[in-house]
Structures are given as C-alpha cells and as structure tokens.
DOLO-810101 format. One record per residue (C-alpha): residue in three letters; x, y, z. Coordinates in steps of 0.02 Angstrom, whole numbers, padded with zeros to 5 digits, always signed. Layout:
residues N
ALAXYZ
...
//
This chain:
residues 338
MET+06537+03896+05141
ILE+06411+04030+05098
TYR+06277+04098+05214
VAL+06133+04201+05145
THR+06007+04293+05254
GLY+05839+04336+05177
ALA+05874+04193+05058
ASN+05696+04176+04993
GLY+05681+04362+04957
TRP+05699+04445+04788
ILE+05887+04476+04799
GLY+05927+04319+04896
LEU+05845+04203+04770
ASN+05932+04282+04622
LEU+06100+04278+04710
ILE+06081+04094+04753
LYS+06019+04054+04577
ASN+06175+04131+04502
LEU+06288+04038+04623
VAL+06205+03869+04596
LYS+06191+03882+04407
LYS+06378+03922+04398
LYS+06342+04063+04277
TYR+06510+04144+04306
HIS+06642+04014+04345
ASN+06776+04143+04384
TRP+06679+04200+04537
ASP+06759+04053+04632
LEU+06612+04027+04749
HIS+06499+03912+04650
ASP+06553+03747+04729
SER+06524+03804+04909
GLN+06386+03736+05021
ILE+06246+03865+05029
ASN+06158+03894+05195
ALA+05997+03994+05182
LEU+05910+04087+05322
ILE+05725+04120+05292
LEU+05594+04195+05405
GLU+05497+04063+05498
GLY+05334+04020+05411
THR+05385+04087+05240
THR+05395+03978+05085
LYS+05543+03867+05038
ASP+05474+03824+04866
SER+05577+03944+04761
LEU+05738+03895+04850
MET+05701+03711+04824
SER+05666+03743+04641
ILE+05843+03812+04623
SER+05925+03665+04711
PRO+05872+03531+04836
ASN+06047+03538+04911
ILE+06028+03708+04993
ASN+06032+03697+05183
ILE+05878+03796+05236
VAL+05860+03861+05414
GLU+05706+03953+05478
GLY+05746+04098+05592
ASP+05742+04286+05615
VAL+05879+04418+05610
LEU+05798+04491+05766
SER+05819+04328+05860
LYS+05996+04308+05927
SER+05963+04125+05971
SER+05913+04082+05792
LEU+06067+04173+05725
GLU+06176+04073+05844
ILE+06107+03914+05767
PHE+06122+03976+05588
PHE+06301+04038+05602
LYS+06364+03898+05714
ASN+06488+03829+05586
SER+06524+03987+05487
LYS+06711+04004+05520
ASP+06796+04071+05362
ALA+06626+04080+05274
ILE+06562+04214+05157
ILE+06402+04296+05219
PHE+06279+04387+05108
HIS+06159+04488+05214
THR+06012+04521+05098
ALA+05876+04519+05232
GLY+05791+04688+05250
ILE+05628+04780+05226
ILE+05583+04917+05104
HIS+05394+04936+05122
PRO+05348+04902+05305
LYS+05181+04899+05393
LYS+05249+05009+05531
ILE+05397+05128+05531
ARG+05480+05044+05679
ASP+05500+04887+05572
LEU+05627+04982+05465
TYR+05741+05016+05611
GLU+05718+04847+05694
ILE+05750+04744+05537
ASN+05869+04854+05436
LEU+05972+04919+05582
THR+05957+04803+05733
GLY+05943+04647+05625
THR+06102+04691+05530
LYS+06198+04723+05690
ASN+06140+04556+05758
VAL+06200+04467+05601
LEU+06372+04549+05604
ILE+06399+04520+05790
GLU+06362+04335+05769
ALA+06467+04325+05611
ALA+06614+04405+05701
LYS+06593+04286+05848
ASN+06607+04138+05729
LYS+06754+04214+05633
ALA+06670+04227+05463
LYS+06785+04277+05320
ARG+06683+04423+05251
ALA+06507+04491+05257
VAL+06430+04582+05109
ILE+06289+04697+05162
ILE+06148+04762+05052
SER+06111+04947+05070
SER+06015+05065+04954
ASN+06015+05231+04863
SER+05892+05302+04989
PRO+06024+05362+05116
PHE+06070+05491+04984
GLY+05900+05555+04933
PHE+05889+05633+04760
ASN+06015+05704+04637
GLN+06011+05891+04616
THR+06013+05879+04425
ARG+06019+05749+04286
ASP+06205+05788+04267
THR+06259+05741+04444
SER+06275+05561+04501
PHE+06299+05486+04672
ASN+06470+05408+04701
GLU+06561+05336+04851
ASP+06607+05512+04910
SER+06428+05577+04911
LYS+06363+05645+05076
TYR+06217+05565+05165
ASN+06049+05651+05141
PRO+05925+05513+05186
TYR+05751+05513+05113
MET+05618+05475+05243
ASN+05634+05336+05370
TYR+05687+05200+05249
GLY+05837+05304+05195
ASN+05876+05347+05375
SER+05869+05165+05429
LYS+05991+05116+05291
MET+06107+05263+05331
LEU+06113+05211+05514
MET+06141+05032+05458
GLU+06290+05081+05350
LYS+06367+05178+05494
ALA+06339+05032+05612
VAL+06419+04911+05488
ILE+06577+05016+05476
LYS+06584+05035+05665
LEU+06570+04848+05691
HIS+06701+04822+05557
LEU+06821+04930+05658
ASP+06769+04873+05832
LEU+06752+04686+05804
GLY+06869+04660+05658
ILE+06733+04582+05550
ASP+06779+04602+05367
VAL+06637+04688+05274
SER+06590+04763+05107
ILE+06433+04866+05075
VAL+06340+04864+04910
ARG+06215+05001+04864
PRO+06091+04949+04729
PRO+05963+05070+04660
TRP+05791+05015+04595
PHE+05813+04831+04551
TYR+05714+04718+04435
GLY+05723+04537+04379
THR+05657+04362+04412
PHE+05581+04299+04575
GLN+05493+04467+04583
PRO+05357+04505+04711
GLU+05174+04527+04666
ARG+05190+04716+04662
GLN+05294+04702+04502
LYS+05149+04625+04407
ARG+05042+04771+04464
PHE+05176+04888+04394
TYR+05171+04800+04224
GLU+04981+04795+04219
MET+04965+04979+04260
ILE+05073+05017+04109
ARG+04975+04895+03999
LYS+04811+04976+04047
GLY+04875+05154+04030
LYS+04858+05187+04216
PHE+05040+05211+04264
PRO+05073+05392+04316
ILE+05211+05493+04232
VAL+05245+05641+04345
GLY+05317+05792+04257
ASN+05389+05768+04084
GLY+05455+05592+04119
ASN+05634+05638+04074
ASN+05698+05619+04250
LEU+05831+05484+04261
ARG+05835+05327+04367
SER+05979+05208+04393
MET+05917+05029+04394
VAL+06003+04862+04418
HIS+05950+04693+04350
THR+05962+04559+04482
ASP+06092+04462+04382
ASN+06201+04618+04373
LEU+06174+04644+04559
SER+06222+04463+04595
GLN+06383+04489+04499
GLY+06422+04643+04603
LEU+06383+04556+04767
ILE+06493+04408+04730
LEU+06637+04515+04668
ALA+06625+04618+04828
ALA+06637+04456+04927
ASN+06781+04387+04828
THR+06895+04537+04796
LYS+07028+04581+04924
ILE+07023+04769+04892
ALA+06836+04774+04936
SER+06873+04749+05121
GLY+06792+04890+05221
LYS+06732+04978+05064
THR+06565+05027+04989
TYR+06511+05013+04806
TRP+06369+05072+04697
ILE+06309+04929+04587
ALA+06191+04967+04442
ASP+06162+04938+04256
GLU+06285+05017+04134
ARG+06179+05174+04114
SER+06027+05258+04188
TYR+05855+05267+04107
SER+05721+05400+04096
MET+05548+05360+04164
ASN+05484+05377+03986
GLU+05608+05245+03928
ILE+05564+05126+04070
VAL+05379+05135+04034
GLY+05408+05129+03846
THR+05513+04972+03861
VAL+05377+04880+03956
ARG+05247+04938+03830
GLU+05353+04880+03683
LEU+05374+04708+03761
PHE+05187+04688+03786
ILE+05153+04729+03603
ASN+05299+04649+03512
THR+05346+04502+03624
TYR+05188+04448+03716
ASN+05059+04504+03586
LYS+04953+04583+03720
PRO+04851+04740+03696
CYS+04935+04887+03779
SER+04875+05065+03796
SER+04982+05197+03711
ARG+04928+05325+03841
ASN+05000+05371+04009
ILE+04923+05463+04154
ARG+05016+05629+04150
LEU+05026+05721+04316
PRO+05108+05888+04358
ASN+05267+05893+04461
ILE+05173+05959+04610
THR+05092+05787+04627
SER+05254+05709+04690
TYR+05289+05853+04807
LEU+05114+05840+04879
ALA+05136+05651+04896
GLU+05300+05682+04987
TYR+05213+05794+05113
ILE+05073+05669+05141
ASP+05200+05528+05154
PHE+05295+05628+05285
LEU+05137+05656+05388
ILE+05088+05471+05379
GLN+05262+05416+05432
LYS+05258+05539+05578
THR+05115+05434+05648
GLY+05224+05278+05637
LEU+05128+05206+05490
TYR+05176+05184+05307
ASN+05087+05194+05140
GLN+05181+05113+04996
GLU+05086+05199+04854
MET+05111+05372+04927
HIS+05296+05341+04957
VAL+05327+05278+04780
LEU+05227+05422+04704
SER+05334+05547+04800
GLU+05489+05488+04705
MET+05414+05478+04531
ASN+05480+05643+04464
ARG+05654+05635+04543
ASN+05826+05598+04475
ILE+05907+05452+04567
ILE+06067+05407+04476
CYS+06233+05333+04529
ASP+06409+05311+04462
ILE+06477+05133+04454
SER+06655+05183+04407
LEU+06734+05125+04570
ALA+06653+04953+04559
LYS+06720+04937+04382
LYS+06894+04990+04438
ASP+06909+04891+04600
LEU+06800+04740+04566
PHE+06809+04731+04376
TYR+06619+04740+04384
SER+06546+04726+04208
PRO+06356+04730+04197
LYS+06298+04620+04053
ILE+06111+04652+04054
ASP+06023+04812+04001
LEU+05844+04870+04027
LYS+05766+04790+03873
LYS+05847+04620+03898
GLY+05824+04622+04086
MET+05643+04677+04081
LYS+05604+04539+03958
MET+05684+04411+04074
ALA+05577+04477+04216
MET+05415+04487+04118
ASP+05442+04313+04042
GLU+05418+04247+04219
ILE+05240+04314+04218
TYR+05182+04322+04036
PHE+05262+04167+03958
//
C-alpha cells in the first residue's frame, strides 16, 4: 500500500497522478492501494478527478490522533510525506508543520512498521551557490536561508535521527523550484506578470536556477521509495540542467506568443542587484516579528544562483529526467490557457 500526506497539494497530486496513470510501469508501485491524507476542510476534487478509488482521509500532521487513524494499517507500506508549507502566514507555522509534523508522521509510521518513508525537503537549507560554476551536492554543508530553510534543515536532521533511533527506513529528496500541473493560483500570477511585462529581472538575469518538473520529481520520489540503496540517503532531484532567469522568462513569453496566440510584452522590469539585497533585509526584519511576506521573500532570491547536481540520483536510482523547461512549462500553462 501507498500512503501520501499532503495528497491534495501540488506535489502530492502529481505524484498520485503518475502512480495511477501507470506512466512508468517499471516503478512497481502502480497497482498499490493509495491512501491520501488531506487537511480537514480542503478540497477532494482534484484527487477524485485522478481516480475515484483513492482512499481519502481528512486529518492533520499536527494531530497525533488523526495520524493514528490514517496509518492504522500501514505495515510494510510506502509512505510519501509531501505535506509541508513554503509560504506561511506566521513563521511558527514553518516549524510546526515542516518539523513537528514530519516527526509526528515518522513516529507513527515507525510504530506501524511501514516499509519506507520518502520525505520532501528543499534547496533552502543550503542557501545560495557562491558562483554559477558551483552546484550543491549531497556533501554540501548546511547554510539555511531564512526560517523556511532553517525549518527544512532541522527537519532533515530530525528525519535522520528518527531513522537511527526508531529504525524507520527513510529517504530524503531535495527538489529545487518546481513547476507543473495542479499548480496553485500564484503560478498564474507569475505567468501573467511576464505576459504584461511586469515580472522583475534583478541584475542581468544570467543567474542560474535549478528547476524540476513535477513529473520528473515524481519519478525521483518513486525511485527513492523503490530502490534498496536509497535507504537512509538523501538525493537532489531536478531537471537535466539549470536555466537562467532570462531563459525562464523567455520560455514563458515564447509560449504565450507562439502556442497560445496571446499578446505578450517583450519588455521586462529591470532592477539593480541591490533590490534583492534590500528585499532580503526587509524580509529578515519582517520574519523577526514572526510574520511573513511572500513577495518580499521571493524578490530577495531573484538575483541568486540556486543550482544542484543530480549525479548521485542518476547513479544510485537510475534517475533520468524526461521533461525540460520548454516542454514542462507548456504542460503547466496548458492547464490554464488551453
């Protein structure tokens, strides 16, 4: 059996879609019963559109009683822990959901003798690359960026400790900026800002970003769950190569013009590098109060290099990303503009 937390979230939905549609038969998990944990009061519609046979349970990773119910029959099951928060209302939500929630999930999974748990992390525990020529790998040292990065760093450390203390088999996957179907509303705002010429390019736009299409990420997650050597290990999962901010924006613009026949501005808002550094300082001050501003946080990263090396995932897991930026962005934008 398969258990997915955060199942109606962006990653959870794409993971379940790929499992149900049997896109990759050699993953060996596609005939398993899927049990989906969603936050009470959130929508089931997207899950039901994938398959009516998914067992949906409403609960909360912060509620031990609801986790007891969800994991009651999870002996020898594969668990995908995709529940988490990136852009919170309050800073304490990051630590409660990303750290405490993950510990709760693993403790309950261990109690029920689950086979393996695959945990979603992030690039944020590692901050920014020093140059365009250096990439994060599995030996990189922690250097968390703001509270989100810190919450995910503490989560990773807690996962490994529970792996050692409780004997729960785990694998950690670190995706960078992801994109793909079932996207939240903020993605349409991203596309529309580019279409209207209002998306800010900070600096020269040549800074590099690793990205991962949600189908590529799903492949990595399932391989991490299904490969013996992945036990207790951590992997970076991303597209085959990184992209400059200019290329990312240019790809979206090209799709608007050539695929969707929509008018699209050829201009960008060009801002000096100091803009991101100023945004970082303001972001820091806001977070010190316990609050969070999504726009300021995103702007603070706009001129940075955030790139990772997927060599270990290729070697250990035989990970082979099939989708690149142009194809993947079209798949994502088709959901909105077709």
